[in-house]
N, C-alpha and C positions, 0 to 999 in steps of 0.2 A: 924483279917483277914489279909491274906498275900497281900502284894502289888503285882500288876501284874508284871510278869517277863519282863525285858527289851527285846525288839525284834528289829531285823534288817532284812529288806527284802533284800536279796542278789540281787544286780544289775549286769549288764553285766561286769563292771570293776572288782568288787569283785569276781565274778564267775571265770573270767579268772585268777585272782590272786590265787584262791584256787585250780582250776582244774588241778592239777599236782599230779601224783601218790605219789611222795615223800612228797610233802607238806601235802597231806591228811594223810599219815602215821605219819608225825610229829605231826599233830594236834590230831590224834588218841592217840599217845603216851602221849602227854601232858594232854589230857582229862582223860586217864586211869591211868596215873602214877603221875600226879601232875607236878608242876614246875620242870624245868630241864635246864641244860646248854647245849650248843652245844656239848661239850665233852661227857656228859652222853647220849645224844640222839644219838651221833655217835656210841657209844658202843652198845646201844640197837638196832639200826636200821642197823648197818653194813655199814655205809657210812662215808666218811671223814668229819672231823670237818669243813673244809672249805666249802664243799658242803652243809652241814647242816646249817651253819651260813648264807649262801647265801639265802637259802629257808626260814630260820627264818625271815630274813629281809623282804622278800616278804610278808610273812604272817602278819608281824607287820604293813607294809605299808597299807595293806588292812583291818586292824582292827580286825583280828582274834585272834591275840596274843598280849601281851604287856610285857614289861620288869617288873620284880618284883623289885620295887624300894627298896633300903636299904638292898639288899641281894647280895652277891658276890662282885666282884671288877670290875675295868675297863676292865680287860682282861677276866674275867669270869662273863658273864652276865647270869642271870637266867630269863627264860621266862615262862609265864603262859597263859592259855587260857582266853580271855576276857569273863567275866561272862555275857552272853547275849544269847538269843535264836536267831539263824540264821534261817530265813524262806526262802525257795526257791520255787518259783512258776514256773514250767516249761513253762507255757503259756506265761510268760513274754518274752520269747526268741523265740516265734514261728515265728516272722517276722525278726529276727536278724540272718542272715546267719553266721556272724562272731562268734557269741556266741554259735551257735548250736554245733560246734565242742567241745568247752569247756564244754558245758552241757553234751554231750555224754561221755566225759572223766570223768567228775564228777560222773555221775550216775553209770557208770561201776565200778569205783573205790569204790564208796559207797557200791555197792552190794558186791564187794569182801571183804570189811572191815566187812560188816554185816555177811557174810558167815563165815569169820575167827573168829568173836566173838562167834558165835554159835558153830563152830567146836572146839574152845578152851574150851568152857564150857562143851561140851559133853565128851571131852577127860580128863577133870579134875576128880580127885577122891574126890567127895563130901562126907561129913560125917554127921551123925546125922539127924536133921530135914531138912537139905539142900538137902539130897538125895531124889529125886523124887518131889521136890517142884516146879521145872520148868516144862515147857511143850512146845512141838512143835505140833501145830495143823494146819490142812489144810482142808479148806472147798472149794472144787473146783467145786461144782455143783449149786452155786447160780445163779439165772437169775434176773438181776436188770437193771433198766433204769439208765442213767447217773445221774439223780437227786437222785435216791435211793442209788446209789454207793456213791455219795457225802455225803448224810445223814448218811450212815453207817460209813464212814470215820470220819465225825464230831463227831458221838457218841463214836467211839473208842478212839479218841483223848481226848474227855471229860473224859472218864473213867481213862485214863492214867494221865491226869492232876489232877484229884481228889486224886490219889495215889502218886503224886509227893510231897515229903516233902519240907518244907520251907528251902531254902539253908542256912538261918541264924539261924535255930533252932539247938539245940544240938542233934546230931544223936543218935539214939537208939544203945546201945552197941552191940546188936545182929544183927544189920542191916549190909548188904553187898551191894556193888554196884550191880545193877540188869540190865539186858539187856531186853528191850521191843522193838521188831521190828514188825512193821505192814506193810504188803504188801497187799493192797486191790486194785486190778487193773483189767481192762477188760482183758479177756483171748484172747490172739492173736491166729489167725488161726481158729477161730470158727465163723460161720455165726450166725445171730440172731436166726435162727431156731435150732441151735445147731449142725449142720452137719459140719464136718471138711472140710476145703477148700483144693483144690488140690495144 
C-alpha cells in the first residue's frame, strides 16, 4: 500500500510567494520538464537569467522548489520541484484583504496555465492509441446544492487519486504524463430557479 502523499496547505505567506505570473510559469516548467538551471529556464521562458534567478530564490524561500544537491556547480545551480502536494483552500483567505489580491492573481494564472496545457495537447499530433484517448467534456446543466457539489468534487478527486501511480514505482514504458483538470463550480449569473440575471 502506498504511503499517503506529503501535503502542505498553502498559507497567506506562501500564496503571496507563489502568486506571480513568472513564478507560476517557472514552477510549471519545472513540473513538466524536470530539474533545470536558471539559464535553461531563461531559454525556455524568454526571460533574463537574472530575473529567473531572482524568482527561483523566492520559490525556494517559500518551499515550492529546492536545489538538486550534487548536481551542477556553485555558478550553475539545478532546481527541482519539492515533491509534495500543495493544497489551497480559497476560504482560508475570505477575511484576509491583503491576500485576496494574491489569490486573484494565482487563480487567474492557474486558469491560463490550464488552458495552455489543453491547447498544447489539442495542437499536438498524437499517433496510435494516443489518438482519441483524451476527452474534453462539459456538463453544464447540473442543479446541485452546495453539499452535493462538494460531494461530487470529493468523488472526482477520489477517482483521480485511485489512478495516480506511486511516484516511487517503476513507470510503465507505455505511459505518458497526462493532464486531468476538473472544474466543478457554481455557475455565475444564474439564479436558483435557473433564469439568467440582468
